[in-house]
C-alpha positions in Angstrom: 0.1 0.0 0.0 1.3 3.4 -1.0 1.0 6.2 1.6 0.1 8.7 -1.2 -3.0 6.8 -2.6 -5.9 7.1 -0.4 -8.7 5.4 -2.4 -8.4 2.4 -4.7 -11.6 2.2 -7.0 -12.2 -1.3 -8.3 -14.4 -1.6 -11.3 -15.1 -5.1 -12.6 -16.5 -5.2 -16.1 -17.6 -7.7 -18.8 -18.7 -6.5 -22.3 -19.5 -3.1 -20.8 -18.7 -0.9 -23.9 -22.0 1.0 -23.6 -21.3 2.2 -20.1 -17.5 2.1 -19.5 -16.7 5.6 -20.8 -19.5 7.2 -18.6 -18.3 5.2 -15.6 -14.7 6.4 -15.9 -15.8 9.9 -16.5 -17.8 10.0 -13.3 -14.7 8.7 -11.5 -12.2 11.2 -13.2 -14.5 14.1 -12.4 -14.6 13.5 -8.7 -14.0 16.7 -6.6 -11.8 14.7 -4.2 -8.6 16.4 -3.3 -6.7 13.3 -2.2 -5.2 10.8 -4.5 -7.0 7.8 -5.9 -6.5 5.2 -8.4 -9.0 3.4 -10.8 -8.4 -0.4 -11.2 -10.3 -1.7 -14.1 -10.7 -5.5 -14.2 -11.6 -7.0 -17.5 -13.5 -10.2 -16.9 -12.6 -11.7 -20.4 -14.7 -9.2 -22.3 -15.2 -9.8 -26.1 -16.4 -6.4 -27.0 -14.5 -3.0 -27.3 -14.5 -2.2 -23.5 -10.7 -2.5 -23.3 -10.0 -0.5 -26.4 -12.2 2.3 -25.1 -10.4 2.3 -21.7 -7.0 2.3 -23.5 -8.1 5.2 -25.7 -8.8 7.4 -22.4 -5.1 7.4 -21.7 -5.6 8.4 -18.1 -2.7 7.9 -15.6 -5.2 7.1 -12.9 -6.3 3.9 -14.6 -4.7 0.5 -14.2 -6.1 -2.3 -16.5 -6.0 -5.9 -15.6 -7.5 -8.8 -17.5 -8.8 -12.2 -16.4 -8.3 -14.7 -19.3 -11.6 -16.7 -18.4 -14.8 -15.1 -17.5 -15.0 -15.8 -13.8 -17.6 -13.4 -12.5 -17.6 -10.0 -10.6 -16.4 -11.7 -7.4 -13.1 -13.0 -9.0 -12.6 -9.7 -10.6 -13.0 -7.8 -7.4 -10.6 -10.1 -5.6 -7.9 -9.4 -8.3 -8.6 -5.7 -7.8 -8.1 -6.0 -4.1 -4.8 -7.7 -4.7 -3.7 -4.9 -7.0 -5.0 -2.0 -4.8 -2.6 0.5 -3.3 -4.9 2.7 -1.5 -5.7 3.1 2.2 -9.5 2.5 1.3 -11.3 0.5 -1.3 -14.4 1.5 -3.2 -16.3 -0.8 -5.4 -18.2 0.5 -8.6 -19.9 -1.5 -11.2 -19.2 -0.4 -14.8 -22.9 0.5 -15.5 -23.1 2.7 -12.4 -22.5 6.4 -11.9 -21.8 8.4 -8.7 -22.1 12.1 -7.7 -19.0 14.1 -8.2 -18.5 14.6 -4.5 -18.9 10.9 -3.5 -15.4 10.4 -2.5 -15.2 13.6 -0.6 -18.3 12.7 1.4 -17.2 9.2 2.2 -13.5 10.2 3.1 -15.0 13.0 5.4 -17.3 10.5 7.1 -14.5 7.9 7.7 -12.2 10.7 9.1 -14.9 12.0 11.5 -15.8 8.6 13.0 -14.0 5.5 14.1 -15.7 2.9 12.0 -14.8 -0.2 10.2 -17.1 0.4 7.0 -18.7 3.3 5.4 -21.2 2.9 2.6 -23.6 5.2 0.8 -26.9 5.3 -1.0 -26.8 4.6 -4.7 -25.6 8.1 -5.6 -23.0 8.4 -2.8 -24.9 11.2 -1.1 -26.1 9.7 2.2 -23.5 7.7 4.2 -23.9 5.0 6.7 -21.4 3.9 9.4 -20.7 0.4 10.7 
């Protein structure tokens, strides 16, 4: 784990070319002032998803590929192994989040002593555990 990376965002995907660019855009446009990485895990896609990700040429994105379609759980587990951040955030390729999601979650985790923080589907309301 690197000290300078606060959040590792893990995005498993399989044939997600219709959604992948919007998903990455919602991540890149976060207002979070800390550092974060985007770990894209290709679950053996056969469409243009990988090509679209590579065309974005973002330094925040790391792309890893499973050779056999193994499901989102296996993809997430690979993402966890590759993560460098202090915290992990899971996002599905067909989901979008608000521009301040990471800021809200990071603020919540720093204001409380909790083991888990999660939010509603847009990342606006947080819950503590």
